[in-house]
C-alpha positions as CSV (number, residue, x, y, z in Angstrom):
1,M,0.1,0.1,0.3
2,V,3.0,2.5,0.6
3,G,4.5,1.6,-2.2
4,W,1.3,2.6,-4.3
5,H,0.8,5.8,-2.3
6,A,4.9,6.7,-3.4
7,M,4.5,5.5,-6.9
8,N,1.6,7.3,-7.4
9,M,3.4,10.9,-5.9
10,I,5.8,10.3,-8.2
11,A,3.4,9.9,-11.3
12,H,2.0,12.8,-9.9
13,L,5.0,14.7,-9.5
14,F,5.8,14.7,-13.7
15,K,2.6,15.3,-14.6
16,S,2.0,18.4,-13.0
17,S,3.0,21.7,-13.7
18,L,4.4,22.3,-9.9
19,G,6.1,18.9,-10.3
20,K,8.5,19.9,-12.9
21,K,9.2,23.0,-11.4
22,Y,10.2,21.1,-8.5
23,I,12.3,18.6,-10.5
24,M,13.6,21.5,-12.8
25,A,14.6,23.2,-9.6
26,I,16.2,20.5,-7.5
27,T,18.0,19.2,-10.6
28,G,19.2,22.4,-11.0
29,F,20.4,22.9,-8.0
30,F,23.0,20.0,-7.8
31,M,24.4,20.8,-11.4
32,F,25.1,24.6,-9.8
33,L,26.9,23.1,-7.1
34,F,28.6,20.6,-9.6
35,V,29.5,23.3,-11.3
36,I,31.5,25.3,-8.2
37,A,32.9,22.3,-7.3
38,H,34.8,22.1,-11.4
39,L,35.4,25.3,-11.1
40,V,37.8,24.8,-8.2
41,G,39.2,21.6,-9.7
42,N,39.7,23.1,-12.9
43,L,41.6,26.3,-11.0
44,Q,43.9,24.3,-10.0
45,I,45.6,24.8,-13.0
46,F,47.5,27.6,-11.5
47,L,49.0,26.1,-8.8
48,G,51.0,24.4,-11.5
49,P,51.3,20.9,-13.0
50,E,52.0,18.8,-9.9
51,V,48.8,19.8,-8.4
52,I,46.0,19.9,-11.3
53,N,47.9,16.2,-12.5
54,R,47.6,14.9,-9.1
55,Y,43.9,16.2,-9.2
56,G,43.4,14.2,-12.3
57,N,44.7,11.0,-11.8
58,F,43.0,10.6,-8.2
59,L,40.1,11.0,-10.0
60,Q,40.9,8.8,-13.1
61,T,41.8,6.4,-10.7
62,N,38.9,6.3,-8.8
63,L,36.3,5.7,-10.9
64,E,33.7,4.1,-8.7
65,L,33.5,7.3,-6.9
66,V,33.6,9.5,-10.7
67,W,31.0,6.5,-12.8
68,P,27.9,6.9,-10.2
69,A,28.7,10.7,-9.7
70,R,29.0,11.3,-13.6
71,L,25.7,8.6,-14.0
72,I,23.3,11.0,-11.6
73,L,24.6,14.2,-13.6
74,L,23.3,13.0,-16.9
75,T,20.3,12.0,-15.1
76,F,19.8,15.0,-13.6
77,L,20.5,16.9,-17.3
78,V,17.9,14.6,-18.7
79,L,15.1,15.6,-16.1
80,H,16.1,19.2,-16.1
81,I,15.8,19.7,-20.0
82,W,12.7,17.1,-19.8
83,S,11.1,19.2,-17.1
84,A,11.9,22.8,-18.5
85,S,10.9,21.7,-22.2
86,K,7.8,21.0,-20.7
87,L,7.3,23.5,-18.7
88,S,7.8,25.7,-21.9
89,I,5.5,24.2,-23.8
90,E,2.6,24.4,-21.3
91,N,3.4,28.0,-21.0
92,K,3.3,29.0,-24.2
93,A,0.1,26.8,-25.1
94,A,-1.7,28.9,-21.7
95,R,-0.2,32.2,-23.0
96,P,-3.6,34.6,-24.3
97,E,-3.3,35.0,-28.3
98,G,-4.2,38.5,-30.2
99,Y,-0.6,40.2,-29.1
100,A,0.6,42.2,-32.2
101,V,3.9,43.0,-30.3
102,Y,5.3,40.8,-27.2
103,Q,6.8,43.5,-25.0
104,P,8.2,42.0,-22.2
105,I,8.0,44.7,-19.2
106,G,10.4,43.8,-16.0
107,S,11.5,41.0,-17.6
108,A,15.6,40.5,-17.2
109,Y,17.4,39.6,-20.4
110,A,18.4,36.4,-18.4
111,S,15.1,35.2,-17.9
112,R,14.0,35.9,-21.1
113,T,16.0,33.2,-22.8
114,M,16.4,31.1,-20.4
115,F,15.7,28.4,-22.3
116,M,17.3,28.7,-25.4
117,S,20.7,29.4,-23.6
118,G,20.3,26.5,-21.5
119,I,20.0,24.7,-24.9
120,I,23.1,26.6,-26.0
121,A,25.0,25.6,-22.6
122,F,23.6,21.9,-23.5
123,F,25.3,21.4,-27.0
124,F,28.8,23.2,-25.5
125,I,28.6,20.7,-22.5
126,V,28.7,18.6,-24.8
127,Y,31.5,19.6,-26.8
128,H,33.5,20.1,-23.7
129,L,33.1,16.2,-22.9
130,L,34.2,15.2,-25.9
131,H,36.9,18.0,-26.2
132,Y,38.6,16.9,-22.2
133,T,37.2,14.3,-20.8
134,A,36.5,12.1,-24.1
135,E,39.5,13.5,-25.2
136,V,38.4,13.3,-29.0
137,K,41.2,13.8,-31.4
138,Y,39.3,15.9,-34.2
139,V,37.4,18.2,-32.1
140,N,40.3,19.6,-30.3
141,L,41.6,21.6,-33.4
142,T,45.5,21.0,-32.6
143,G,46.0,17.7,-34.0
144,Q,47.5,16.0,-31.2
145,N,46.0,13.5,-29.4
146,F,45.4,14.4,-25.6
147,A,45.5,10.7,-24.7
148,T,49.2,10.4,-25.3
149,F,50.1,13.2,-22.8
150,I,51.9,11.5,-19.7
151,D,54.3,13.2,-17.1
152,A,57.2,12.5,-15.6
153,Q,55.2,10.3,-12.8
154,G,53.3,8.2,-15.4
155,R,50.1,10.4,-14.9
156,H,48.1,11.9,-17.7
157,D,49.3,15.3,-18.1
158,I,46.2,17.5,-17.7
159,F,48.3,20.5,-17.2
160,R,49.5,19.7,-21.2
161,M,46.2,19.3,-21.9
162,M,44.9,22.3,-20.9
163,V,47.7,24.1,-22.0
164,V,48.1,22.7,-25.6
165,G,43.9,22.8,-25.7
166,F,43.5,26.1,-24.9
167,N,46.4,27.7,-27.0
168,N,44.0,27.4,-29.9
169,G,42.2,30.9,-30.2
170,W,38.7,29.4,-32.0
171,V,39.1,26.9,-29.0
172,C,39.4,29.5,-26.3
173,A,36.4,31.8,-27.9
174,F,33.7,29.3,-28.3
175,Y,35.0,28.1,-24.5
176,I,34.5,31.5,-23.4
177,V,31.4,31.9,-24.8
178,G,29.7,28.8,-23.5
179,V,31.1,29.6,-20.0
180,G,29.0,32.9,-20.6
181,L,25.7,31.6,-22.0
182,L,26.3,28.7,-19.2
183,C,26.5,31.8,-16.7
184,L,23.8,33.4,-18.0
185,H,21.6,30.5,-17.4
186,L,22.7,30.2,-14.0
187,S,22.2,33.8,-13.1
188,H,18.6,33.3,-13.3
189,G,18.4,29.8,-12.6
190,A,19.8,30.4,-9.2
191,S,16.5,32.8,-8.1
192,S,14.2,31.1,-9.9
193,M,14.9,28.4,-8.2
194,F,13.7,29.4,-4.8
195,Q,10.7,30.3,-6.8
196,S,9.7,27.4,-7.8
197,M,10.3,25.6,-4.3
198,G,8.1,28.5,-3.2
199,W,10.8,30.1,-1.0
200,N,10.8,33.5,-3.0
201,S,9.4,35.8,-0.7
202,D,8.6,39.6,-1.7
203,A,10.8,40.4,1.1
204,Y,14.1,38.9,-0.2
205,R,13.1,38.4,-3.8
206,P,15.6,41.0,-5.0
207,F,18.8,40.0,-2.8
208,L,18.7,36.4,-4.4
209,A,18.5,38.1,-7.8
210,N,21.3,39.5,-7.0
211,A,22.9,37.1,-5.7
212,G,22.4,35.0,-8.2
213,R,23.8,37.6,-10.7
214,I,27.2,38.5,-8.2
215,L,27.5,34.6,-8.5
216,A,27.0,34.0,-12.4
217,L,29.0,36.6,-12.9
218,L,32.2,35.0,-10.7
219,I,31.8,31.8,-11.6
220,F,32.4,32.9,-15.6
221,I,34.9,35.1,-13.7
222,G,36.3,31.9,-13.2
223,Y,36.3,29.9,-15.8
224,A,37.1,32.5,-18.2
225,S,40.0,33.0,-16.4
226,I,42.0,29.7,-17.5
227,P,41.8,29.8,-21.5
228,L,42.5,33.7,-21.2
229,S,45.8,33.5,-19.0
230,I,46.9,30.3,-21.2
231,L,46.1,32.1,-24.3
232,C,48.3,35.4,-23.1
233,G,51.2,32.1,-22.1
234,Y,50.6,31.2,-19.2
235,G,52.0,27.3,-18.8
236,R,54.6,27.4,-21.8
237,Q,57.2,28.0,-19.2
238,H,56.1,24.6,-17.7
239,L,56.3,23.2,-21.2
240,N,59.2,24.7,-22.6
241,L,56.4,26.0,-25.4
242,P,57.5,28.8,-27.9
């Protein structure tokens, strides 16, 4: 009886608009935490080859932890996109007809482009995974096989991979634009998440909105600092690159 009741609750969660908002908010929250954790890991490149390569080796030698985390994140990503798509379709269907021109009033640009920026950010994430996680040679635009980069300790040379990869201006530009769109999505998603959960009262709505924008900006600066620094010469002295 309890199991049947739980199944009904789950089914209702996926069918109702409120349930889809909960799904989008909860999955968005955990992916937001991952974006921050991933940034902290990537910024270790500024501590030198030894630190970033040791960090990468820890991840690559603990696949029993990494793969469950990847599968959970993939599930969250699919659910987030599904719930956002369904809600977008439902909102358009419920919108009254007869407006010749749509003129949003008091609506931030990030909120008006939430769905589109999310879709573009998704394709950026796919490229980023092919580039540095799957290490597909034909997408890095360098002609080199990143999987063959090994440091003096026999570990995968993450430092060399990132420096070589971001020495291409086109890759840097695409990465920065992709991160920018992702952070644009996050800037509104951070505050709308609380609204979806019913926690966004008039008293602190402006604070949450501003905090979301500031946090998204800091995340963008953190991610963009890596390719920009490498493009400006960081890392070449460690690898004896011209």
